[in-house]
C-alpha positions as CSV (number, residue, x, y, z in Angstrom):
1,X,-18.5,23.6,24.1
2,X,-15.2,23.4,22.2
3,X,-12.6,26.0,23.0
4,X,-11.5,27.9,19.9
5,X,-7.8,27.1,20.5
6,X,-8.4,23.4,20.3
7,X,-7.4,21.7,17.0
8,X,-10.0,19.0,16.4
9,X,-10.2,16.7,13.4
10,X,-13.2,14.4,12.5
11,X,-13.3,11.6,10.0
12,X,-16.5,10.0,8.6
13,X,-16.9,6.7,6.8
14,X,-20.3,6.3,5.1
15,X,-20.4,2.5,4.4
16,X,-23.0,0.1,3.2
17,X,-23.3,-1.7,6.5
18,X,-22.1,0.9,9.0
19,X,-21.6,4.6,9.4
20,X,-18.4,5.2,11.4
21,X,-16.8,8.4,12.8
22,X,-13.7,9.2,14.7
23,X,-12.5,12.4,16.5
24,X,-9.0,13.4,17.5
25,X,-7.3,16.4,19.0
26,X,-4.0,17.5,17.4
27,X,-1.3,18.7,19.8
28,X,2.0,20.4,19.0
29,X,4.1,18.3,16.6
30,X,0.9,17.0,15.0
31,X,0.5,14.3,17.7
32,X,-2.9,12.7,17.4
33,X,-4.9,12.1,20.5
34,X,-8.0,10.0,19.8
35,X,-11.1,11.4,21.7
36,X,-13.6,8.8,20.5
37,X,-15.0,6.5,17.9
38,X,-18.6,5.8,17.1
39,X,-20.6,3.6,14.7
40,X,-24.2,2.9,13.9
41,X,-25.9,0.6,11.4
42,X,-26.1,2.2,7.9
43,X,-29.5,2.8,6.3
44,X,-30.2,4.0,2.8
45,X,-27.1,2.6,1.0
46,X,-26.6,-0.3,-1.4
47,X,-23.2,-1.4,-2.7
48,X,-21.7,1.9,-1.5
49,X,-24.3,4.1,-3.3
50,X,-27.0,6.1,-1.6
51,X,-30.5,5.0,-2.5
52,X,-32.4,6.9,0.2
53,X,-31.1,10.4,1.2
54,X,-33.3,10.8,4.2
55,X,-32.3,7.5,5.8
56,X,-28.6,8.1,5.1
57,X,-28.8,11.6,6.6
58,X,-30.5,10.2,9.7
59,X,-27.8,7.5,10.1
60,X,-25.0,10.0,9.7
61,X,-26.6,12.3,12.2
62,X,-27.1,9.5,14.7
63,X,-23.5,8.4,14.4
64,X,-22.2,12.0,14.9
65,X,-24.6,12.6,17.8
66,X,-23.2,9.5,19.5
67,X,-19.6,10.8,19.0
68,X,-20.6,14.2,20.4
69,X,-22.1,12.7,23.5
70,X,-19.0,10.5,23.9
71,X,-16.5,13.4,23.5
72,X,-18.5,16.5,24.6
73,X,-17.5,18.2,21.4
74,X,-19.9,19.7,18.9
75,X,-19.2,18.7,15.3
76,X,-19.7,21.1,12.4
77,X,-17.5,19.7,9.7
78,X,-15.7,16.5,8.8
79,X,-13.4,14.8,6.4
80,X,-15.5,12.3,4.3
81,X,-14.2,9.0,3.0
82,X,-15.9,8.1,-0.3
83,X,-16.2,5.0,-2.4
84,X,-18.9,3.2,-4.4
85,X,-19.3,0.8,-7.3
86,X,-19.2,3.7,-9.8
87,X,-15.6,4.7,-9.0
88,X,-12.7,4.1,-11.4
89,X,-9.3,5.7,-12.1
90,X,-7.7,7.4,-15.0
91,X,-4.0,7.9,-15.3
92,X,-2.9,11.1,-17.0
93,X,0.2,13.2,-17.8
94,X,0.4,16.9,-18.3
95,X,3.2,19.4,-19.3
96,X,3.4,23.2,-18.9
97,X,6.1,25.8,-19.4
98,X,7.3,27.5,-16.2
99,X,5.9,31.0,-16.2
100,X,8.4,32.8,-14.0
101,X,11.1,34.7,-16.0
102,X,13.7,33.5,-13.4
103,X,12.4,29.9,-14.0
104,X,11.6,29.4,-10.4
105,X,8.6,27.1,-10.1
106,X,5.7,28.8,-8.2
107,X,2.4,27.6,-6.8
108,X,0.8,29.1,-9.9
109,X,2.8,26.7,-12.1
110,X,1.9,23.8,-9.9
111,X,-1.8,24.7,-10.1
112,X,-1.7,25.1,-13.9
113,X,-0.1,21.7,-14.5
114,X,-2.6,20.1,-12.1
115,X,-5.5,21.7,-13.9
116,X,-4.1,20.6,-17.2
117,X,-3.8,17.0,-15.9
118,X,-7.4,17.1,-14.8
119,X,-8.6,18.3,-18.2
120,X,-9.9,14.9,-19.4
121,X,-12.9,13.9,-21.4
122,X,-15.6,12.4,-19.2
123,X,-19.2,11.3,-19.9
124,X,-21.8,13.9,-18.6
125,X,-22.8,11.7,-15.7
126,X,-19.2,11.3,-14.4
127,X,-17.2,13.8,-12.3
128,X,-13.7,14.0,-10.8
129,X,-13.6,13.2,-7.1
130,X,-9.9,13.6,-6.5
131,X,-6.6,13.9,-8.3
132,X,-3.6,12.1,-6.8
133,X,-0.3,13.8,-7.7
134,X,2.0,10.8,-8.2
135,X,5.2,12.6,-9.2
136,X,6.4,15.8,-10.9
137,X,9.1,15.9,-13.5
138,X,11.3,19.1,-13.8
139,X,13.3,19.4,-17.0
140,X,13.4,15.6,-17.3
141,X,14.3,14.9,-13.7
142,X,11.5,12.6,-12.3
143,X,10.6,11.6,-8.7
144,X,9.9,15.1,-7.5
145,X,7.1,15.3,-4.9
146,X,7.0,19.1,-4.5
147,X,8.4,21.2,-7.3
148,X,7.8,24.6,-5.7
149,X,11.0,26.8,-5.5
150,X,12.9,24.4,-7.8
151,X,14.3,25.9,-11.0
152,X,13.4,24.6,-14.4
153,X,11.7,25.6,-17.7
154,X,9.4,22.6,-18.1
155,X,7.1,21.1,-15.4
156,X,5.4,17.8,-15.9
157,X,2.9,15.9,-13.7
158,X,1.9,12.3,-13.6
159,X,-1.5,11.9,-11.8
160,X,-4.1,9.3,-11.0
161,X,-7.6,10.8,-11.3
162,X,-10.4,9.3,-9.3
163,X,-13.7,9.4,-11.2
164,X,-17.2,8.6,-9.9
165,X,-20.9,9.0,-10.9
166,X,-21.9,12.7,-10.5
167,X,-25.2,11.6,-8.9
168,X,-23.4,9.6,-6.3
169,X,-21.4,12.6,-5.2
170,X,-24.4,14.9,-5.3
171,X,-26.5,12.5,-3.2
172,X,-23.7,12.4,-0.6
173,X,-23.5,16.2,-0.5
174,X,-27.3,16.4,-0.1
175,X,-27.3,13.9,2.8
176,X,-24.7,16.1,4.5
177,X,-26.8,19.3,3.8
178,X,-29.8,17.7,5.4
179,X,-28.1,17.7,8.8
180,X,-26.2,21.0,8.2
181,X,-22.8,19.2,8.2
182,X,-20.0,20.8,6.3
183,X,-17.7,18.6,4.2
184,X,-14.1,19.8,4.5
185,X,-12.9,17.4,1.8
186,X,-14.0,14.2,0.1
187,X,-11.2,11.6,-0.1
188,X,-11.2,8.3,-1.9
189,X,-11.3,5.6,0.8
190,X,-8.2,3.6,-0.2
191,X,-6.1,6.7,0.3
192,X,-7.3,7.0,3.8
193,X,-6.9,3.3,4.5
194,X,-3.3,3.4,3.2
195,X,-2.5,6.1,5.8
196,X,-3.5,3.7,8.5
197,X,-2.3,0.3,7.5
198,X,0.4,0.5,4.8
199,X,4.1,1.1,5.5
200,X,6.0,3.7,3.4
201,X,8.3,0.9,2.2
202,X,5.4,-1.2,1.0
203,X,3.9,1.7,-1.0
204,X,7.3,2.5,-2.5
205,X,8.1,-1.1,-3.6
206,X,4.7,-2.1,-4.8
207,X,1.7,-3.3,-2.7
208,X,-1.9,-4.2,-3.3
209,X,-4.5,-3.0,-0.8
210,X,-7.8,-4.8,-0.5
211,X,-10.6,-3.1,1.5
212,X,-13.4,-5.6,1.8
213,X,-16.5,-3.9,3.2
214,X,-20.1,-4.8,3.4
215,X,-21.2,-3.8,-0.1
216,X,-18.0,-3.2,-2.0
217,X,-14.4,-4.4,-2.4
218,X,-11.8,-1.8,-3.2
219,X,-8.7,-3.0,-5.0
220,X,-5.8,-0.6,-5.1
221,X,-2.2,-0.9,-6.3
222,X,0.4,1.5,-4.9
223,X,3.9,1.9,-6.4
224,X,6.6,4.5,-6.0
225,X,4.8,5.9,-3.0
226,X,1.5,6.7,-4.7
227,X,-1.8,5.1,-5.9
228,X,-1.4,3.9,-9.5
229,X,-4.5,1.7,-10.2
230,X,-7.7,1.2,-8.4
231,X,-11.2,-0.3,-9.0
232,X,-14.3,-1.1,-6.9
233,X,-16.2,-4.4,-7.1
234,X,-19.9,-4.3,-6.2
235,X,-19.6,-7.3,-3.9
236,X,-18.6,-7.6,-0.2
237,X,-19.6,-9.1,3.1
238,X,-23.3,-8.7,2.4
239,X,-22.9,-10.9,-0.6
240,X,-21.8,-13.7,1.7
241,X,-24.4,-12.9,4.4
242,X,-27.3,-13.0,1.8
243,X,-26.2,-16.4,0.6
244,X,-26.1,-17.8,4.1
245,X,-29.6,-16.5,4.7
246,X,-31.0,-18.1,1.6
247,X,-29.3,-21.5,2.0
248,X,-29.9,-21.7,5.7
249,X,-33.4,-20.3,5.4
250,X,-32.9,-17.6,8.0
251,X,-33.0,-13.9,8.3
252,X,-30.2,-11.6,7.2
253,X,-29.6,-10.6,10.9
254,X,-29.2,-14.2,11.9
255,X,-27.0,-15.0,9.0
256,X,-24.8,-12.1,9.9
257,X,-24.5,-13.3,13.5
258,X,-23.6,-16.8,12.3
259,X,-21.0,-15.5,9.9
260,X,-19.4,-13.4,12.7
261,X,-19.4,-16.0,15.4
262,X,-18.9,-19.3,13.5
263,X,-17.9,-18.3,10.0
264,X,-14.6,-19.5,8.4
265,X,-13.4,-18.9,4.8
266,X,-12.7,-22.5,4.0
267,X,-14.1,-25.9,4.8
268,X,-10.5,-27.1,5.4
269,X,-10.4,-25.2,8.6
270,X,-14.0,-25.9,9.7
271,X,-14.8,-28.3,12.5
272,X,-17.5,-30.9,11.9
273,X,-18.0,-31.3,15.6
274,X,-18.9,-27.6,16.1
275,X,-22.7,-27.2,15.9
276,X,-24.3,-24.0,14.9
277,X,-27.9,-23.1,16.0
278,X,-29.9,-21.5,13.2
279,X,-33.2,-19.7,13.8
280,X,-35.8,-19.6,11.1
281,X,-36.9,-16.4,9.4
282,X,-39.5,-15.7,12.1
283,X,-36.8,-16.2,14.7
284,X,-38.6,-19.0,16.6
285,X,-37.7,-22.5,15.4
286,X,-34.1,-23.5,15.8
287,X,-32.3,-26.2,13.8
288,X,-28.7,-27.2,13.9
289,X,-26.0,-27.4,11.2
290,X,-22.3,-28.1,11.5
291,X,-19.7,-25.4,11.0
292,X,-18.5,-27.3,8.0
293,X,-21.8,-26.7,6.2
294,X,-21.6,-22.9,7.1
295,X,-18.0,-22.9,5.8
296,X,-19.0,-24.5,2.4
297,X,-21.5,-21.7,1.8
298,X,-19.1,-19.0,2.8
299,X,-16.2,-20.5,0.8
300,X,-18.2,-20.5,-2.5
301,X,-18.7,-16.8,-2.3
302,X,-15.2,-16.0,-1.0
303,X,-13.7,-17.8,-4.0
304,X,-15.9,-15.8,-6.4
305,X,-14.7,-12.6,-4.8
306,X,-11.1,-13.7,-4.8
307,X,-11.4,-14.7,-8.5
308,X,-12.7,-11.2,-9.3
309,X,-9.9,-9.6,-7.4
310,X,-7.3,-11.6,-9.2
311,X,-8.9,-10.7,-12.6
312,X,-8.6,-7.0,-11.6
313,X,-4.9,-7.4,-10.7
314,X,-4.3,-8.9,-14.1
315,X,-6.0,-5.9,-15.6
316,X,-3.6,-3.7,-13.6
317,X,-0.7,-5.7,-15.1
318,X,1.0,-5.6,-11.7
319,X,1.2,-9.3,-10.7
320,X,5.0,-9.3,-11.1
321,X,5.4,-5.9,-9.3
322,X,4.1,-6.7,-5.8
323,X,7.1,-7.3,-3.6
324,X,5.1,-5.7,-0.7
325,X,2.4,-8.4,-1.1
326,X,-1.3,-8.0,-0.5
327,X,-2.7,-6.2,2.6
328,X,-6.3,-7.1,3.4
329,X,-8.4,-4.7,5.6
330,X,-12.0,-3.6,6.0
331,X,-15.0,-5.0,7.9
332,X,-14.8,-8.5,6.4
333,X,-11.0,-8.9,6.7
334,X,-11.1,-10.6,10.1
335,X,-13.1,-13.6,8.8
336,X,-11.1,-16.6,9.9
337,X,-9.0,-18.0,7.1
338,X,-9.6,-15.2,4.6
339,X,-6.1,-14.0,4.5
340,X,-4.7,-17.5,4.0
341,X,-7.3,-18.2,1.2
342,X,-6.3,-15.1,-0.7
343,X,-2.6,-15.9,-0.3
344,X,-3.0,-19.5,-1.5
345,X,-5.1,-18.5,-4.5
346,X,-2.9,-15.6,-5.7
347,X,0.4,-17.1,-4.6
348,X,1.3,-13.7,-3.2
349,X,2.3,-13.0,0.4
350,X,-0.8,-11.6,2.2
351,X,-1.2,-10.0,5.6
352,X,-4.0,-8.6,7.7
353,X,-4.1,-4.8,7.5
354,X,-4.5,-3.4,11.1
355,X,-4.4,0.4,11.6
356,X,-1.0,0.4,13.3
357,X,0.2,3.8,11.9
358,X,-1.5,5.7,14.7
359,X,0.1,5.5,18.1
360,X,-1.8,5.1,21.3
361,X,-4.9,3.5,19.8
362,X,-7.1,1.7,22.3
363,X,-7.2,-2.0,21.5
364,X,-11.0,-1.9,20.9
365,X,-10.5,0.7,18.1
366,X,-7.4,-0.9,16.5
367,X,-9.3,-3.1,14.0
368,X,-9.4,-3.4,10.2
369,X,-13.0,-2.2,10.2
370,X,-11.9,1.2,11.5
371,X,-9.1,1.7,8.9
372,X,-10.9,4.4,7.0
373,X,-11.8,6.6,9.9
374,X,-8.4,6.2,11.6
375,X,-6.6,6.8,8.3
376,X,-8.9,9.8,7.9
377,X,-7.5,11.3,11.2
378,X,-4.0,10.9,10.0
379,X,-4.8,12.4,6.6
380,X,-6.6,15.3,8.3
381,X,-3.7,16.0,10.6
382,X,-1.4,16.3,7.6
383,X,-3.5,18.2,5.1
384,X,-6.5,19.8,6.7
385,X,-7.4,22.1,9.6
386,X,-10.8,21.1,10.9
387,X,-12.4,22.9,13.9
388,X,-15.6,21.6,15.4
389,X,-17.0,24.6,17.2
390,X,-20.6,24.7,15.9
391,X,-23.7,22.6,16.1
392,X,-25.7,21.0,13.3
393,X,-29.3,21.2,12.4
394,X,-31.8,23.3,14.4
395,X,-29.2,23.9,17.1
396,X,-26.9,25.5,14.5
397,X,-29.7,27.8,13.4
398,X,-30.3,29.1,16.9
399,X,-26.6,29.6,17.6
400,X,-26.3,31.5,14.3
401,X,-29.3,33.7,15.2
402,X,-27.8,34.3,18.6
403,X,-24.6,35.5,17.1
404,X,-26.4,37.8,14.7
405,X,-28.3,39.5,17.6
406,X,-25.1,39.9,19.6
407,X,-23.5,41.6,16.7
408,X,-26.5,43.8,16.0
409,X,-26.7,45.2,19.6
410,X,-23.0,45.3,20.3
């Protein structure tokens, strides 16, 4: 059982293909000691959205149970990374008069201007997930990150507001409630990924972050240290896998295996002498194709995704403001040749986004597919205080009843 003096943080990524979780202990000076990482196949999600609450809840529970067995720590609450095809961003600007007669800006002033910035008209089926405070402006002086204790008569805020379908958020909460898991905070995935893979200089100068997952691709533009534009495409690695399965007349599982072991993003780097064994849908008969054939199927879908990404960057009007280049991360980022393909198409310097902002990560964990949960640990260490000293589900109920009886007969 977890000692009460231990400061534990847990990050959870509910993805289309996998549920991932990571746990760390914070020591003095906010040093992060990773205790464990777990992942299980994801059930009940499609393109980042929950379509089966029960299946999703069971997948989350299975992932956290694995993490508990690995670390010996019971988990009661977590930071949750969120995304989905319904997500979009709204940029807003708000102004309030400083309420203090001495003109010293207080927490109340900061809260009022944030509430004013979040007062936007939304359709009834949409809700605000998160507000990113890009910068404060005090009496015309911009670039302020924290205005509290400064002196001024006028406080302004520029913010990026993350909006999603209300049903998507409610379904996520209900999945958590099914397993008695408390959500400390919901954070938009690219903000967590940025903590793990982006350098402060890149975010300051201007950088595009691509998180290519199983069901979605998140495109985010950071400038002046903060998220400015973002969008989510309802396509990802599953789009490629499904096409491989159809063309090669095999199962999705077999297509996924072929993509992982022999897949490359372009026929130009494929080898015609490399032969790939393909099982039929029933998993019995085997036929052979060259790696070049596999690459042609993958390349067609990769180019479609890259074209959609480039169209989004045009919408952001940021193509001439990306000195930090493009950083590619997520579960599909390690596909051989993908980074080069994106760089050649966009004519923008592109690199692989590896979670290197966390020291002492075991090599097995330090991969793009873990960027959300590892970034979640960094985010938690800075902004949250999560303690995992209770159980979930039936075990939690018995523990709670036990405490009640102890209090009753004390």
